[in-house]
A tleap script that builds the chain and sets N, CA, C and O, in Angstrom:
source leaprc.protein.ff14SB
mol = sequence {
  NMET ARG LEU TYR THR VAL ILE LEU GLU ARG
  GLN ILE LYS PRO SER PRO GLU GLN ILE ASN
  GLU HIE VAL SER HIE LEU LYS SER LEU ASN
  GLU LEU LEU PHE ALA SER GLY PRO PHE LEU
  ASP GLY SER GLY GLY MET VAL ILE LEU LYS
  VAL SER THR GLU LYS GLU ALA ILE ARG ILE
  MET GLU ARG ASP PRO PHE ILE ILE GLN LYS
  LEU SER THR TYR THR ILE LYS GLU TRP ASP
  LEU THR LEU PRO GLU ILE SER LYS GLU ASP
  SER PRO ILE CGLY
}
set mol.1.N position { -20.667 109.258 -37.909 }
set mol.1.CA position { -21.070 109.527 -39.275 }
set mol.1.C position { -20.006 110.390 -39.955 }
set mol.1.O position { -19.294 111.165 -39.317 }
set mol.2.N position { -19.933 110.222 -41.257 }
set mol.2.CA position { -19.001 110.994 -42.080 }
set mol.2.C position { -19.793 111.699 -43.176 }
set mol.2.O position { -20.933 111.340 -43.469 }
set mol.3.N position { -19.173 112.699 -43.767 }
set mol.3.CA position { -19.801 113.393 -44.893 }
set mol.3.C position { -19.115 112.975 -46.181 }
set mol.3.O position { -17.887 112.927 -46.260 }
set mol.4.N position { -19.923 112.672 -47.192 }
set mol.4.CA position { -19.422 112.324 -48.524 }
set mol.4.C position { -20.080 113.245 -49.539 }
set mol.4.O position { -21.306 113.343 -49.602 }
set mol.5.N position { -19.257 113.919 -50.333 }
set mol.5.CA position { -19.801 114.729 -51.420 }
set mol.5.C position { -19.911 113.849 -52.654 }
set mol.5.O position { -19.038 113.035 -52.953 }
set mol.6.N position { -20.996 114.040 -53.344 }
set mol.6.CA position { -21.238 113.331 -54.599 }
set mol.6.C position { -21.380 114.398 -55.678 }
set mol.6.O position { -22.296 115.219 -55.634 }
set mol.7.N position { -20.482 114.382 -56.629 }
set mol.7.CA position { -20.566 115.290 -57.760 }
set mol.7.C position { -21.246 114.538 -58.904 }
set mol.7.O position { -20.721 113.553 -59.421 }
set mol.8.N position { -22.416 115.023 -59.282 }
set mol.8.CA position { -23.157 114.439 -60.396 }
set mol.8.C position { -22.829 115.229 -61.655 }
set mol.8.O position { -22.938 116.456 -61.672 }
set mol.9.N position { -22.430 114.530 -62.703 }
set mol.9.CA position { -22.138 115.165 -63.984 }
set mol.9.C position { -23.192 114.735 -64.993 }
set mol.9.O position { -23.329 113.553 -65.307 }
set mol.10.N position { -23.932 115.715 -65.494 }
set mol.10.CA position { -25.019 115.443 -66.425 }
set mol.10.C position { -24.483 114.868 -67.729 }
set mol.10.O position { -23.532 115.390 -68.311 }
set mol.11.N position { -25.108 113.786 -68.177 }
set mol.11.CA position { -24.799 113.169 -69.466 }
set mol.11.C position { -25.911 113.458 -70.478 }
set mol.11.O position { -25.655 113.709 -71.656 }
set mol.12.N position { -27.151 113.415 -69.985 }
set mol.12.CA position { -28.339 113.649 -70.806 }
set mol.12.C position { -29.265 114.561 -70.002 }
set mol.12.O position { -29.438 114.355 -68.801 }
set mol.13.N position { -29.856 115.556 -70.638 }
set mol.13.CA position { -30.760 116.463 -69.943 }
set mol.13.C position { -32.001 115.700 -69.483 }
set mol.13.O position { -32.677 115.072 -70.298 }
set mol.14.N position { -32.306 115.750 -68.179 }
set mol.14.CA position { -33.478 115.023 -67.679 }
set mol.14.C position { -34.780 115.770 -67.983 }
set mol.14.O position { -34.805 116.995 -68.107 }
set mol.15.N position { -35.841 115.002 -68.097 }
set mol.15.CA position { -37.174 115.582 -68.265 }
set mol.15.C position { -37.661 116.059 -66.888 }
set mol.15.O position { -37.094 115.674 -65.865 }
set mol.16.N position { -38.702 116.889 -66.858 }
set mol.16.CA position { -39.262 117.292 -65.556 }
set mol.16.C position { -39.677 116.082 -64.703 }
set mol.16.O position { -39.504 116.094 -63.485 }
set mol.17.N position { -40.216 115.058 -65.333 }
set mol.17.CA position { -40.613 113.851 -64.593 }
set mol.17.C position { -39.385 113.160 -63.989 }
set mol.17.O position { -39.430 112.709 -62.844 }
set mol.18.N position { -38.306 113.078 -64.742 }
set mol.18.CA position { -37.079 112.456 -64.228 }
set mol.18.C position { -36.479 113.275 -63.087 }
set mol.18.O position { -35.940 112.715 -62.133 }
set mol.19.N position { -36.571 114.587 -63.187 }
set mol.19.CA position { -36.093 115.438 -62.086 }
set mol.19.C position { -36.920 115.172 -60.836 }
set mol.19.O position { -36.366 115.067 -59.742 }
set mol.20.N position { -38.244 115.062 -60.982 }
set mol.20.CA position { -39.104 114.767 -59.832 }
set mol.20.C position { -38.758 113.431 -59.189 }
set mol.20.O position { -38.775 113.315 -57.963 }
set mol.21.N position { -38.444 112.421 -59.997 }
set mol.21.CA position { -38.055 111.107 -59.461 }
set mol.21.C position { -36.753 111.220 -58.672 }
set mol.21.O position { -36.616 110.634 -57.599 }
set mol.22.N position { -35.797 111.978 -59.212 }
set mol.22.CA position { -34.508 112.190 -58.538 }
set mol.22.C position { -34.725 112.904 -57.203 }
set mol.22.O position { -34.172 112.496 -56.181 }
set mol.23.N position { -35.529 113.968 -57.215 }
set mol.23.CA position { -35.795 114.727 -55.987 }
set mol.23.C position { -36.518 113.850 -54.962 }
set mol.23.O position { -36.219 113.923 -53.770 }
set mol.24.N position { -37.450 113.037 -55.405 }
set mol.24.CA position { -38.148 112.119 -54.490 }
set mol.24.C position { -37.175 111.152 -53.839 }
set mol.24.O position { -37.270 110.870 -52.644 }
set mol.25.N position { -36.238 110.647 -54.631 }
set mol.25.CA position { -35.207 109.750 -54.082 }
set mol.25.C position { -34.419 110.465 -52.993 }
set mol.25.O position { -34.209 109.919 -51.910 }
set mol.26.N position { -33.983 111.690 -53.284 }
set mol.26.CA position { -33.198 112.437 -52.296 }
set mol.26.C position { -34.011 112.718 -51.037 }
set mol.26.O position { -33.500 112.576 -49.926 }
set mol.27.N position { -35.265 113.114 -51.199 }
set mol.27.CA position { -36.114 113.391 -50.038 }
set mol.27.C position { -36.326 112.148 -49.187 }
set mol.27.O position { -36.485 112.251 -47.971 }
set mol.28.N position { -36.329 110.987 -49.805 }
set mol.28.CA position { -36.555 109.735 -49.063 }
set mol.28.C position { -35.374 109.381 -48.160 }
set mol.28.O position { -35.488 108.508 -47.301 }
set mol.29.N position { -34.244 110.056 -48.353 }
set mol.29.CA position { -33.054 109.750 -47.566 }
set mol.29.C position { -33.124 110.320 -46.153 }
set mol.29.O position { -32.350 109.926 -45.281 }
set mol.30.N position { -34.050 111.246 -45.931 }
set mol.30.CA position { -34.249 111.855 -44.616 }
set mol.30.C position { -32.951 112.364 -44.026 }
set mol.30.O position { -32.289 113.213 -44.624 }
set mol.31.N position { -32.573 111.854 -42.852 }
set mol.31.CA position { -31.398 112.366 -42.131 }
set mol.31.C position { -30.068 111.997 -42.797 }
set mol.31.O position { -29.029 112.522 -42.397 }
set mol.32.N position { -30.068 111.121 -43.791 }
set mol.32.CA position { -28.826 110.775 -44.495 }
set mol.32.C position { -28.416 111.853 -45.488 }
set mol.32.O position { -27.264 111.894 -45.921 }
set mol.33.N position { -29.354 112.726 -45.851 }
set mol.33.CA position { -29.072 113.805 -46.803 }
set mol.33.C position { -28.706 115.059 -46.026 }
set mol.33.O position { -29.526 115.591 -45.278 }
set mol.34.N position { -27.479 115.532 -46.200 }
set mol.34.CA position { -26.998 116.748 -45.542 }
set mol.34.C position { -27.371 117.974 -46.368 }
set mol.34.O position { -27.831 118.976 -45.820 }
set mol.35.N position { -27.175 117.900 -47.686 }
set mol.35.CA position { -27.486 119.008 -48.588 }
set mol.35.C position { -27.461 118.502 -50.020 }
set mol.35.O position { -26.847 117.478 -50.322 }
set mol.36.N position { -28.144 119.242 -50.907 }
set mol.36.CA position { -28.082 118.897 -52.328 }
set mol.36.C position { -28.558 120.081 -53.154 }
set mol.36.O position { -29.252 120.967 -52.656 }
set mol.37.N position { -28.174 120.081 -54.415 }
set mol.37.CA position { -28.644 121.111 -55.320 }
set mol.37.C position { -27.918 121.059 -56.641 }
set mol.37.O position { -26.846 120.465 -56.759 }
set mol.38.N position { -28.527 121.700 -57.649 }
set mol.38.CA position { -27.924 121.711 -58.983 }
set mol.38.C position { -26.854 122.789 -59.108 }
set mol.38.O position { -26.864 123.774 -58.370 }
set mol.39.N position { -25.937 122.596 -60.044 }
set mol.39.CA position { -24.994 123.643 -60.419 }
set mol.39.C position { -25.730 124.606 -61.351 }
set mol.39.O position { -26.517 124.177 -62.195 }
set mol.40.N position { -25.480 125.879 -61.202 }
set mol.40.CA position { -26.205 126.884 -61.975 }
set mol.40.C position { -25.841 126.885 -63.455 }
set mol.40.O position { -26.566 127.452 -64.273 }
set mol.41.N position { -24.721 126.252 -63.803 }
set mol.41.CA position { -24.357 126.183 -65.226 }
set mol.41.C position { -25.025 125.013 -65.950 }
set mol.41.O position { -24.800 124.812 -67.144 }
set mol.42.N position { -25.851 124.237 -65.227 }
set mol.42.CA position { -26.575 123.129 -65.847 }
set mol.42.C position { -25.762 121.875 -66.076 }
set mol.42.O position { -26.235 120.946 -66.731 }
set mol.43.N position { -24.531 121.827 -65.544 }
set mol.43.CA position { -23.648 120.682 -65.797 }
set mol.43.C position { -23.901 119.486 -64.886 }
set mol.43.O position { -23.331 118.416 -65.104 }
set mol.44.N position { -24.737 119.648 -63.879 }
set mol.44.CA position { -24.995 118.573 -62.930 }
set mol.44.C position { -25.348 119.152 -61.578 }
set mol.44.O position { -26.050 120.159 -61.489 }
set mol.45.N position { -24.859 118.515 -60.523 }
set mol.45.CA position { -25.167 118.992 -59.188 }
set mol.45.C position { -24.318 118.300 -58.144 }
set mol.45.O position { -23.432 117.505 -58.457 }
set mol.46.N position { -24.610 118.624 -56.892 }
set mol.46.CA position { -23.863 118.036 -55.785 }
set mol.46.C position { -24.841 117.550 -54.727 }
set mol.46.O position { -25.852 118.191 -54.441 }
set mol.47.N position { -24.515 116.411 -54.161 }
set mol.47.CA position { -25.254 115.835 -53.046 }
set mol.47.C position { -24.243 115.609 -51.936 }
set mol.47.O position { -23.150 115.104 -52.189 }
set mol.48.N position { -24.589 115.972 -50.721 }
set mol.48.CA position { -23.729 115.676 -49.571 }
set mol.48.C position { -24.498 114.714 -48.684 }
set mol.48.O position { -25.582 115.022 -48.187 }
set mol.49.N position { -23.907 113.539 -48.498 }
set mol.49.CA position { -24.529 112.477 -47.704 }
set mol.49.C position { -23.858 112.360 -46.349 }
set mol.49.O position { -22.643 112.518 -46.226 }
set mol.50.N position { -24.657 112.083 -45.341 }
set mol.50.CA position { -24.168 111.871 -43.980 }
set mol.50.C position { -24.346 110.381 -43.670 }
set mol.50.O position { -25.396 109.954 -43.189 }
set mol.51.N position { -23.297 109.601 -43.957 }
set mol.51.CA position { -23.354 108.142 -43.815 }
set mol.51.C position { -22.070 107.631 -43.165 }
set mol.51.O position { -21.121 108.391 -42.972 }
set mol.52.N position { -22.045 106.364 -42.834 }
set mol.52.CA position { -20.901 105.787 -42.129 }
set mol.52.C position { -19.739 105.417 -43.034 }
set mol.52.O position { -18.578 105.522 -42.637 }
set mol.53.N position { -20.053 104.977 -44.269 }
set mol.53.CA position { -18.989 104.483 -45.146 }
set mol.53.C position { -19.218 104.925 -46.589 }
set mol.53.O position { -20.329 105.285 -46.977 }
set mol.54.N position { -18.153 104.890 -47.364 }
set mol.54.CA position { -18.265 105.190 -48.786 }
set mol.54.C position { -19.147 104.151 -49.478 }
set mol.54.O position { -19.886 104.486 -50.403 }
set mol.55.N position { -19.076 102.901 -49.037 }
set mol.55.CA position { -19.926 101.865 -49.634 }
set mol.55.C position { -21.404 102.209 -49.484 }
set mol.55.O position { -22.198 101.980 -50.396 }
set mol.56.N position { -21.767 102.760 -48.328 }
set mol.56.CA position { -23.158 103.160 -48.110 }
set mol.56.C position { -23.538 104.304 -49.061 }
set mol.56.O position { -24.638 104.316 -49.613 }
set mol.57.N position { -22.627 105.259 -49.246 }
set mol.57.CA position { -22.879 106.356 -50.181 }
set mol.57.C position { -23.067 105.817 -51.601 }
set mol.57.O position { -23.950 106.273 -52.327 }
set mol.58.N position { -22.247 104.858 -51.991 }
set mol.58.CA position { -22.371 104.248 -53.320 }
set mol.58.C position { -23.712 103.547 -53.462 }
set mol.58.O position { -24.379 103.690 -54.487 }
set mol.59.N position { -24.116 102.792 -52.448 }
set mol.59.CA position { -25.413 102.094 -52.504 }
set mol.59.C position { -26.559 103.091 -52.702 }
set mol.59.O position { -27.480 102.846 -53.482 }
set mol.60.N position { -26.490 104.205 -51.995 }
set mol.60.CA position { -27.532 105.227 -52.131 }
set mol.60.C position { -27.537 105.791 -53.543 }
set mol.60.O position { -28.598 105.924 -54.153 }
set mol.61.N position { -26.378 106.121 -54.063 }
set mol.61.CA position { -26.317 106.730 -55.385 }
set mol.61.C position { -26.695 105.746 -56.487 }
set mol.61.O position { -27.260 106.154 -57.502 }
set mol.62.N position { -26.403 104.486 -56.314 }
set mol.62.CA position { -26.764 103.497 -57.330 }
set mol.62.C position { -28.277 103.302 -57.414 }
set mol.62.O position { -28.764 102.725 -58.387 }
set mol.63.N position { -29.032 103.771 -56.414 }
set mol.63.CA position { -30.498 103.718 -56.439 }
set mol.63.C position { -31.118 105.017 -56.969 }
set mol.63.O position { -32.336 105.110 -57.121 }
set mol.64.N position { -30.280 106.012 -57.247 }
set mol.64.CA position { -30.773 107.303 -57.735 }
set mol.64.C position { -31.257 107.150 -59.180 }
set mol.64.O position { -30.542 106.595 -60.015 }
set mol.65.N position { -32.468 107.640 -59.483 }
set mol.65.CA position { -32.973 107.525 -60.855 }
set mol.65.C position { -32.058 108.136 -61.911 }
set mol.65.O position { -31.995 107.625 -63.029 }
set mol.66.N position { -31.346 109.215 -61.586 }
set mol.66.CA position { -30.420 109.796 -62.566 }
set mol.66.C position { -29.317 108.808 -62.942 }
set mol.66.O position { -28.865 108.785 -64.087 }
set mol.67.N position { -28.890 107.999 -61.989 }
set mol.67.CA position { -27.832 107.013 -62.247 }
set mol.67.C position { -28.427 105.795 -62.947 }
set mol.67.O position { -27.869 105.308 -63.930 }
set mol.68.N position { -29.546 105.308 -62.448 }
set mol.68.CA position { -30.193 104.131 -63.042 }
set mol.68.C position { -30.501 104.379 -64.522 }
set mol.68.O position { -30.305 103.501 -65.362 }
set mol.69.N position { -30.989 105.592 -64.832 }
set mol.69.CA position { -31.376 105.918 -66.209 }
set mol.69.C position { -30.208 106.468 -67.037 }
set mol.69.O position { -30.386 106.891 -68.179 }
set mol.70.N position { -29.014 106.453 -66.441 }
set mol.70.CA position { -27.782 106.897 -67.114 }
set mol.70.C position { -27.863 108.353 -67.593 }
set mol.70.O position { -27.303 108.715 -68.628 }
set mol.71.N position { -28.575 109.177 -66.814 }
set mol.71.CA position { -28.649 110.605 -67.103 }
set mol.71.C position { -27.434 111.338 -66.562 }
set mol.71.O position { -27.060 112.395 -67.071 }
set mol.72.N position { -26.817 110.773 -65.527 }
set mol.72.CA position { -25.646 111.377 -64.887 }
set mol.72.C position { -24.657 110.296 -64.493 }
set mol.72.O position { -25.013 109.133 -64.308 }
set mol.73.N position { -23.418 110.710 -64.372 }
set mol.73.CA position { -22.388 109.891 -63.736 }
set mol.73.C position { -22.033 110.599 -62.428 }
set mol.73.O position { -22.438 111.741 -62.213 }
set mol.74.N position { -21.280 109.930 -61.557 }
set mol.74.CA position { -20.957 110.565 -60.279 }
set mol.74.C position { -19.575 110.182 -59.789 }
set mol.74.O position { -19.009 109.156 -60.163 }
set mol.75.N position { -19.059 111.051 -58.938 }
set mol.75.CA position { -17.805 110.832 -58.224 }
set mol.75.C position { -18.076 111.111 -56.757 }
set mol.75.O position { -18.738 112.091 -56.417 }
set mol.76.N position { -17.563 110.248 -55.888 }
set mol.76.CA position { -17.747 110.415 -54.444 }
set mol.76.C position { -16.401 110.711 -53.798 }
set mol.76.O position { -15.392 110.073 -54.097 }
set mol.77.N position { -16.414 111.701 -52.900 }
set mol.77.CA position { -15.225 112.041 -52.107 }
set mol.77.C position { -15.654 112.236 -50.663 }
set mol.77.O position { -16.672 112.873 -50.394 }
set mol.78.N position { -14.879 111.689 -49.734 }
set mol.78.CA position { -15.135 111.988 -48.328 }
set mol.78.C position { -14.773 113.448 -48.084 }
set mol.78.O position { -13.788 113.952 -48.624 }
set mol.79.N position { -15.584 114.129 -47.260 }
set mol.79.CA position { -15.436 115.568 -47.081 }
set mol.79.C position { -15.397 115.903 -45.603 }
set mol.79.O position { -16.105 115.301 -44.796 }
set mol.80.N position { -14.555 116.879 -45.254 }
set mol.80.CA position { -14.421 117.330 -43.876 }
set mol.80.C position { -14.946 118.755 -43.776 }
set mol.80.O position { -14.350 119.673 -44.339 }
set mol.81.N position { -16.040 118.949 -43.074 }
set mol.81.CA position { -16.605 120.269 -42.867 }
set mol.81.C position { -15.753 120.994 -41.832 }
set mol.81.O position { -15.749 120.614 -40.661 }
set mol.82.N position { -15.031 122.033 -42.248 }
set mol.82.CA position { -14.144 122.741 -41.323 }
set mol.82.C position { -14.559 124.194 -41.096 }
set mol.82.O position { -14.265 124.750 -40.038 }
set mol.83.N position { -15.220 124.810 -42.043 }
set mol.83.CA position { -15.670 126.196 -41.882 }
set mol.83.C position { -17.126 126.293 -42.274 }
set mol.83.O position { -17.513 125.627 -43.234 }
set mol.84.N position { -17.929 127.034 -41.636 }
set mol.84.CA position { -17.548 127.846 -40.490 }
set mol.84.C position { -17.227 126.974 -39.294 }
set mol.84.O position { -17.709 125.847 -39.179 }
set mol.85.N position { -16.417 127.504 -38.419 }
set mol.85.CA position { -16.076 126.750 -37.216 }
set mol.85.C position { -17.336 126.565 -36.390 }
set mol.85.O position { -18.067 127.518 -36.119 }
set mol.86.N position { -17.578 125.327 -35.997 }
set mol.86.CA position { -18.752 125.019 -35.186 }
set mol.86.C position { -18.341 124.111 -34.059 }
set mol.86.O position { -17.371 123.360 -34.159 }
set mol.87.N position { -19.096 124.191 -32.983 }
set mol.87.CA position { -18.795 123.328 -31.838 }
set mol.87.C position { -19.263 121.915 -32.139 }
set mol.87.O position { -20.119 121.705 -32.999 }
set mol.88.N position { -18.706 120.961 -31.439 }
set mol.88.CA position { -19.098 119.565 -31.624 }
set mol.88.C position { -20.595 119.394 -31.364 }
set mol.88.O position { -21.256 118.606 -32.040 }
set mol.89.N position { -21.126 120.122 -30.397 }
set mol.89.CA position { -22.557 120.019 -30.080 }
set mol.89.C position { -23.432 120.504 -31.223 }
set mol.89.O position { -24.534 119.993 -31.425 }
set mol.90.N position { -22.945 121.490 -31.971 }
set mol.90.CA position { -23.722 122.052 -33.079 }
set mol.90.C position { -23.442 121.356 -34.401 }
set mol.90.O position { -24.093 121.651 -35.403 }
set mol.91.N position { -22.492 120.446 -34.419 }
set mol.91.CA position { -22.114 119.782 -35.660 }
set mol.91.C position { -23.270 118.938 -36.204 }
set mol.91.O position { -23.910 118.208 -35.447 }
set mol.92.N position { -23.541 119.031 -37.502 }
set mol.92.CA position { -24.595 118.206 -38.095 }
set mol.92.C position { -24.236 116.734 -38.154 }
set mol.92.O position { -25.102 115.903 -38.427 }
set mol.93.N position { -22.968 116.388 -37.903 }
set mol.93.CA position { -22.592 114.974 -37.969 }
set mol.93.C position { -22.252 114.410 -36.598 }
set mol.93.O position { -21.835 113.257 -36.486 }
set mol.94.N position { -22.426 115.206 -35.564 }
set mol.94.CA position { -22.247 114.720 -34.197 }
set mol.94.C position { -20.843 114.520 -33.732 }
set mol.94.O position { -20.622 114.113 -32.592 }
savepdb mol mol.pdb
quit
């Protein structure tokens, strides 16, 4: 497995209902979701996915309600977790 960061850039402010739909989508990813959260300046947020390929990360993001409803755009980058130093046994990506 690899880690992919997804930077979401807000285009339109979501309603509370739209935020709940987005959060439900993320929760449904189970072990594929490494971490996620909003930026404190309100400009968007970041999602870190634990998947095999960038194509898989794209497929996941294209099903996100924020993307479907054109509330956000996104950029995906493969990411290497290097700090804190952790042993292979303790690594979240195996």
